[in-house]
C-alpha positions as CSV (number, residue, x, y, z in Angstrom):
1,X,12.8,13.1,0.6
2,X,12.8,15.1,-2.5
3,X,10.6,18.1,-3.1
4,X,8.4,16.6,-5.9
5,X,7.4,13.2,-3.9
6,X,6.4,15.5,-0.5
7,X,2.7,15.2,0.2
8,X,0.7,17.4,2.4
9,X,-0.4,15.5,5.7
10,X,-4.2,15.5,5.7
11,X,-5.2,15.9,9.6
12,X,-6.4,12.8,10.5
13,X,-2.6,11.8,9.7
14,X,-1.6,13.6,12.6
15,X,-1.4,14.3,16.4
16,X,0.2,17.7,17.7
17,X,1.3,19.3,21.0
18,X,3.1,17.6,23.9
19,X,0.5,15.6,26.0
20,X,-1.5,14.5,22.5
21,X,1.3,12.8,21.5
22,X,3.1,11.6,24.8
23,X,-0.4,10.1,25.6
24,X,-0.7,8.2,22.6
25,X,2.6,7.3,23.0
26,X,1.6,5.5,25.9
27,X,-1.0,4.4,24.8
28,X,1.3,2.3,22.0
29,X,-0.9,3.5,19.2
30,X,1.0,3.1,15.5
31,X,3.6,6.2,14.5
32,X,5.4,6.6,11.5
33,X,7.5,9.7,13.6
34,X,7.8,12.4,15.9
35,X,8.9,15.8,14.3
36,X,10.4,17.4,17.3
37,X,10.9,21.6,16.8
38,X,14.8,21.9,16.7
39,X,16.3,23.3,20.0
40,X,13.1,22.5,21.7
41,X,15.0,20.6,25.0
42,X,11.9,19.9,28.5
43,X,11.1,17.2,30.9
44,X,8.0,16.4,28.2
45,X,10.9,16.7,25.4
46,X,12.8,14.1,27.1
47,X,10.2,11.6,28.0
48,X,8.7,11.6,24.6
49,X,12.1,10.9,23.4
50,X,12.4,8.7,25.3
51,X,9.2,6.8,24.7
52,X,9.9,7.1,21.1
53,X,13.4,5.5,21.7
54,X,11.6,2.0,23.2
55,X,8.7,1.7,20.8
56,X,11.2,2.2,17.6
57,X,9.5,5.5,16.2
58,X,11.9,7.6,14.9
59,X,12.1,11.0,16.1
60,X,13.1,13.8,13.4
61,X,14.2,17.6,14.9
62,X,13.2,20.1,12.3
63,X,12.9,23.7,12.3
64,X,9.7,25.1,13.5
65,X,8.7,26.6,10.2
66,X,8.2,23.0,9.1
67,X,6.1,22.4,11.3
68,X,4.1,25.6,11.0
69,X,3.6,24.7,7.5
70,X,1.5,21.0,8.7
71,X,-0.5,23.0,10.6
72,X,-1.0,26.2,11.6
73,X,-2.5,25.3,15.0
74,X,-0.7,25.6,18.0
75,X,1.3,22.4,18.0
76,X,4.0,23.2,20.7
77,X,6.8,22.4,18.7
78,X,5.8,18.1,18.8
79,X,3.9,16.9,16.0
80,X,3.3,13.1,15.9
81,X,2.6,11.5,12.5
82,X,-0.1,8.1,12.5
83,X,0.1,4.8,11.2
84,X,-2.5,4.0,9.2
85,X,-1.5,-0.1,9.6
86,X,-0.8,-1.7,12.2
87,X,2.6,-3.6,11.2
88,X,3.7,-7.3,11.0
89,X,6.7,-9.2,11.0
90,X,7.6,-10.7,8.1
91,X,10.0,-13.4,9.4
92,X,6.6,-14.6,11.2
93,X,4.4,-14.7,8.2
94,X,7.0,-16.2,6.0
95,X,7.1,-19.0,8.7
96,X,3.4,-18.6,8.8
97,X,3.6,-19.1,5.1
98,X,5.8,-22.1,5.6
99,X,3.3,-23.9,7.7
100,X,0.5,-23.4,5.7
101,X,2.0,-25.6,2.9
102,X,2.2,-22.1,0.5
103,X,5.6,-20.4,-1.2
104,X,6.2,-17.9,0.3
105,X,6.1,-14.5,-2.1
106,X,7.3,-11.4,-0.4
107,X,8.1,-8.0,-1.8
108,X,11.1,-5.7,-0.9
109,X,11.4,-1.7,-0.6
110,X,14.3,-0.1,-1.1
111,X,13.5,3.5,-0.3
112,X,10.7,3.7,-2.0
113,X,10.1,7.2,-1.5
114,X,7.6,8.2,-3.9
115,X,3.9,7.7,-2.1
116,X,2.1,7.3,-5.4
117,X,5.0,4.4,-6.9
118,X,4.6,3.2,-2.9
119,X,0.7,2.7,-3.2
120,X,0.8,1.8,-6.7
121,X,3.2,-1.2,-6.1
122,X,1.3,-1.8,-2.5
123,X,-2.0,-2.8,-5.3
124,X,-0.1,-4.9,-8.0
125,X,1.7,-7.1,-4.5
126,X,-1.6,-7.3,-3.4
127,X,-3.5,-8.5,-7.2
128,X,-0.5,-10.6,-7.5
129,X,-1.0,-12.9,-4.3
130,X,2.0,-11.1,-2.2
131,X,2.2,-12.4,1.1
132,X,4.0,-9.4,2.8
133,X,5.7,-6.0,1.7
134,X,9.0,-5.1,3.5
135,X,9.8,-1.8,3.8
136,X,12.8,0.0,6.1
137,X,12.1,1.7,8.6
138,X,14.1,4.8,7.5
139,X,13.6,6.1,4.0
140,X,11.1,5.0,3.0
141,X,7.8,6.3,1.4
142,X,5.1,7.5,4.6
143,X,2.1,5.3,5.2
144,X,-0.7,8.1,5.4
145,X,-4.1,8.8,3.5
146,X,-2.5,9.5,0.2
147,X,-1.1,5.9,0.5
148,X,-4.3,4.2,1.3
149,X,-5.8,6.4,-1.4
150,X,-3.3,5.7,-4.1
151,X,-3.2,1.1,-3.2
152,X,-7.2,1.6,-3.5
153,X,-7.6,0.2,-0.2
154,X,-5.2,-2.9,-1.2
155,X,-2.9,-1.4,2.2
156,X,-5.7,-3.0,4.2
157,X,-5.3,-6.1,2.8
158,X,-1.7,-7.0,2.6
159,X,1.0,-6.9,5.9
160,X,3.2,-4.2,5.6
161,X,6.9,-4.8,7.6
162,X,8.7,-2.2,8.6
163,X,12.7,-3.1,9.2
164,X,15.1,-1.4,11.4
165,X,17.5,-3.6,9.7
166,X,16.4,-3.4,6.0
167,X,19.6,-6.1,4.8
168,X,20.2,-8.2,7.7
169,X,16.2,-8.5,7.3
170,X,16.6,-10.0,3.7
171,X,19.9,-11.5,5.0
172,X,17.6,-13.5,7.3
173,X,15.0,-14.4,4.7
174,X,17.8,-15.6,2.1
175,X,18.7,-17.9,5.6
176,X,15.0,-19.0,5.8
177,X,15.0,-20.4,2.6
178,X,13.9,-17.3,0.1
179,X,15.4,-16.4,-3.0
180,X,15.7,-13.2,-3.5
181,X,15.7,-11.3,-7.2
182,X,16.8,-7.9,-7.7
183,X,15.3,-5.4,-9.9
184,X,18.0,-4.0,-11.5
185,X,19.3,-2.1,-15.0
186,X,22.8,-3.8,-13.8
187,X,21.4,-7.2,-13.8
188,X,22.2,-9.8,-16.6
189,X,19.5,-12.7,-15.8
190,X,15.9,-12.5,-17.3
191,X,12.7,-12.3,-15.0
192,X,11.4,-15.0,-17.8
193,X,14.1,-17.7,-17.0
194,X,13.9,-17.4,-12.8
195,X,11.9,-20.1,-11.3
196,X,9.6,-17.3,-8.8
197,X,7.7,-20.9,-7.7
198,X,10.3,-21.1,-5.5
199,X,10.3,-18.7,-2.1
200,X,11.2,-15.3,-2.9
201,X,12.4,-11.8,-2.8
202,X,11.1,-9.0,-5.2
203,X,13.6,-6.1,-4.6
204,X,12.9,-3.0,-5.8
205,X,15.3,0.4,-5.8
206,X,14.8,3.9,-5.3
207,X,13.2,5.6,-7.8
208,X,16.7,7.9,-7.5
209,X,19.3,5.3,-7.2
210,X,17.9,2.2,-7.2
211,X,18.8,-1.0,-5.3
212,X,21.9,-0.2,-2.4
213,X,25.0,-2.0,-3.1
214,X,24.9,-3.8,0.4
215,X,21.6,-5.5,-0.9
216,X,22.2,-5.8,-4.0
217,X,25.2,-8.0,-2.9
218,X,22.5,-10.2,-1.4
219,X,21.0,-11.3,-4.4
220,X,20.5,-14.2,-5.9
221,X,19.0,-13.6,-9.2
222,X,19.7,-10.2,-10.7
223,X,17.4,-9.8,-13.2
224,X,16.5,-6.6,-16.3
225,X,13.5,-6.4,-18.3
226,X,13.8,-6.6,-21.8
227,X,13.0,-3.1,-23.0
228,X,12.9,-2.3,-27.0
229,X,12.2,1.7,-26.9
230,X,14.8,4.3,-26.8
231,X,13.8,4.8,-23.0
232,X,16.0,3.2,-21.1
233,X,14.3,2.6,-17.6
234,X,10.8,1.6,-16.8
235,X,8.7,3.2,-13.8
236,X,9.3,1.3,-10.4
237,X,6.1,0.8,-10.2
238,X,5.4,-0.8,-13.6
239,X,8.1,-2.2,-13.7
240,X,7.3,-4.0,-10.5
241,X,4.1,-5.1,-12.4
242,X,6.0,-7.1,-14.0
243,X,8.2,-9.3,-11.9
244,X,4.7,-9.6,-9.7
245,X,2.5,-10.4,-12.6
246,X,5.1,-12.7,-14.6
247,X,5.8,-14.8,-11.0
248,X,2.0,-14.9,-10.9
249,X,1.5,-16.3,-14.1
250,X,4.3,-19.0,-14.0
251,X,2.5,-20.1,-10.4
252,X,-0.9,-20.2,-12.8
253,X,0.6,-22.0,-15.3
254,X,2.8,-24.7,-13.3
């Protein structure tokens, strides 16, 4: 994550110490990831690694200096970042949406790392009636207190879904009948000529390099927002808002 996107965690975002982290893992506390000091090994560390793998919690080996910047207290080389929201299964949500006789509408965020952009998009998605937000397990903004704040609390009102294999999950959604609409400057389709009344996944890409080629290869439509100014692109959260509310306009006027 670029340094400019780093948000210093607040104490309520994490727990530290070997035994507190072990207890939280055994209690099945929702976690974003665990930092473990480089070259730190012991039976307890092995136990943390085993439990984290079983619960699919990402573990990152990191220098002690980085851990010290997070907290000045005795962390014993282990810090676990807590998830402030429970994660849902996007395929279950889509199935439930179909069962209710509704048209599924999903926002997929491909490697959005800036917590402010993430929060803004969650807020827009909730206001636009999106059924779920899909993010990859790795390479996504950390959902801590800053994400909650920038979303204006919307993060508590819309399901957030993490995917271990982002590409495969999108392909499964496509197989389930959802069109994939990718927002990209390389696109030749117009968002205003895209039928958002169909079951849809809107895919937004990284602030740095957009949507990955693998994900773009799945897209049914590659849309580019028309621009009139001298600047060649929009902020990703603004672009997401344009597409989401175009979809809402179509759904409202149908």
